[in-house]
C-alpha positions in Angstrom: 18.9 0.7 -26.7 18.2 4.1 -25.4 17.8 5.6 -22.0 17.0 8.9 -20.4 20.2 10.1 -18.6 19.4 13.3 -16.6 22.2 15.0 -14.7 22.1 18.1 -12.5 24.9 19.9 -10.7 25.4 22.9 -8.4 28.5 24.9 -7.8 28.7 27.4 -4.9 31.6 29.7 -4.3 31.5 30.9 -0.7 35.0 32.5 -1.1 37.1 33.5 -4.1 39.3 30.4 -4.0 36.8 28.0 -2.7 34.2 26.0 -4.7 31.7 23.6 -3.3 30.1 21.2 -5.8 27.4 18.5 -5.9 25.8 16.6 -8.6 23.3 13.8 -9.2 22.6 11.8 -12.3 21.7 8.6 -14.1 23.7 6.7 -16.7 23.4 3.5 -18.6 25.6 1.0 -20.4 23.9 -0.9 -23.2 24.8 -4.6 -23.7 27.6 -5.1 -26.2 27.1 -6.9 -29.5 28.9 -9.9 -28.0 26.7 -10.0 -24.9 23.6 -9.8 -27.1 24.4 -12.1 -30.0 27.7 -14.0 -29.8 27.6 -17.6 -29.0 30.8 -19.7 -29.0 32.1 -23.0 -27.7 35.5 -23.4 -26.1 37.8 -26.3 -27.0 36.8 -27.8 -23.6 33.2 -27.9 -24.7 31.8 -25.0 -22.7 29.3 -22.9 -24.7 29.0 -19.2 -23.9 25.7 -17.8 -25.2 24.6 -14.3 -26.0 21.2 -13.1 -25.0 19.3 -10.7 -27.3 16.8 -9.9 -24.4 19.4 -8.2 -22.2 18.5 -4.8 -20.8 21.0 -1.9 -20.3 22.9 -1.7 -17.0 21.8 1.5 -15.2 23.5 3.6 -12.6 22.2 6.4 -10.3 25.0 8.4 -8.7 25.7 11.5 -6.6 28.7 13.2 -5.4 29.8 16.2 -3.3 33.2 17.9 -3.3 35.3 20.9 -2.5 38.0 22.7 -4.5 40.4 25.0 -2.7 42.9 27.3 -4.3 46.1 27.7 -2.4 48.9 29.9 -3.8 49.3 31.0 -7.4 48.6 28.0 -9.7 48.0 25.5 -6.9 44.8 23.9 -5.9 43.5 20.8 -4.1 40.2 19.0 -4.5 38.4 16.3 -2.5 35.1 14.5 -3.3 32.9 11.8 -2.0 30.7 9.7 -4.3 28.1 7.0 -4.4 26.9 4.9 -7.3 23.9 2.5 -7.3 23.9 0.0 -10.2 21.3 -2.4 -11.4 20.6 -4.9 -14.2 24.3 -5.8 -14.2 25.2 -8.3 -16.9 26.6 -11.5 -15.6 27.2 -15.0 -17.1 24.9 -17.5 -15.5 26.1 -21.1 -15.3 23.0 -23.0 -16.6 24.9 -26.4 -16.8 28.5 -27.5 -16.6 28.8 -26.9 -20.3 26.4 -23.9 -20.9 26.7 -20.3 -19.7 24.4 -17.5 -20.7 24.5 -13.7 -20.3 21.7 -12.4 -18.1 20.7 -9.2 -16.2 21.3 -10.5 -12.7 22.7 -8.0 -10.4 22.7 -4.9 -8.3 25.8 -3.3 -6.8 26.9 -0.2 -5.1 30.1 1.7 -4.9 31.2 4.5 -2.5 34.5 6.3 -2.4 36.6 9.4 -2.2 38.9 11.2 -4.6 41.6 13.7 -3.7 43.7 15.7 -6.1 46.5 18.2 -6.1 47.6 20.4 -9.0 50.3 23.0 -9.6 50.3 25.1 -12.8 53.3 27.1 -13.9 52.1 29.9 -16.1 49.9 28.5 -18.8 52.3 26.0 -20.3 53.1 23.5 -17.5 50.8 21.5 -15.2 51.8 18.9 -12.6 49.1 16.8 -10.9 48.5 13.8 -8.7 45.3 12.2 -7.6 44.1 9.2 -5.5 40.8 7.4 -5.6 39.6 4.9 -3.1 36.4 2.9 -4.1 34.5 0.3 -2.0 32.3 -1.6 -4.4 30.2 -4.6 -3.5 27.6 -6.8 -5.1 24.2 -6.4 -3.4 22.3 -8.9 -5.5 23.3 -11.5 -8.1 20.7 -14.0 -9.3 23.3 -15.6 -11.6 25.7 -16.4 -8.8 24.2 -15.7 -5.3 27.4 -16.7 -3.5 29.0 -13.4 -4.8 26.5 -11.2 -2.9 28.2 -9.0 -0.3 31.6 -9.5 -2.0 33.6 -6.9 -4.0 32.6 -6.0 -7.5 35.0 -7.3 -10.1 36.8 -5.0 -12.6 36.6 -2.0 -10.2 39.9 -1.1 -8.6 39.9 -0.5 -4.8 42.7 2.0 -5.0 44.0 4.1 -7.9 46.8 6.6 -8.0 47.7 8.9 -11.0 50.4 11.4 -11.4 51.5 13.3 -14.4 52.8 16.4 -16.2 51.3 18.3 -19.1 53.2 20.7 -21.3 51.6 23.0 -23.9 53.3 25.7 -25.9 51.6 27.1 -29.0 50.5 24.2 -31.2 52.7 21.7 -29.3 51.1 19.6 -26.5 52.8 16.7 -24.6 51.8 14.8 -21.5 53.2 12.0 -19.4 50.9 10.2 -16.9 51.5 7.2 -14.7 48.8 5.1 -13.0 49.1 2.6 -10.2 46.0 0.4 -9.6 45.5 -1.9 -6.7 
């Protein structure tokens, strides 16, 4: 599968340590080989069927954000984003013993990201960021009862913190992630 995925972004610096950013774009996720062609039956007798006619999932997104330098090596960032997804791939229950992958859904996600960073010279960086995402299913022909509910596999809250060390050819990093 192929798809045109245009993206555009603008950065404006009203002050030396302040950057305003915005972007808009399209993206796609082609169906996996399993989603297209793999058919298997569980020991309980349920058959999961691939579908070679699946279309790619597509997303149109935009965001706006600000980056503010503070003191030497320190900066903070904040952003708001929205994503509009369609042709989401779901498993449709055709019968109690047969499920098939179909393009069934539309969804949207909206959220905010905040980040803080402190650099010490060029060799040490400390950072932390938090993302809140509200994602809901707008349409799902495969399972209409999910409409208006949260999108699965997309965390509502995510927190990352870490440290990076770089000296000459040596690079090391340690990052922790908490997902809720």
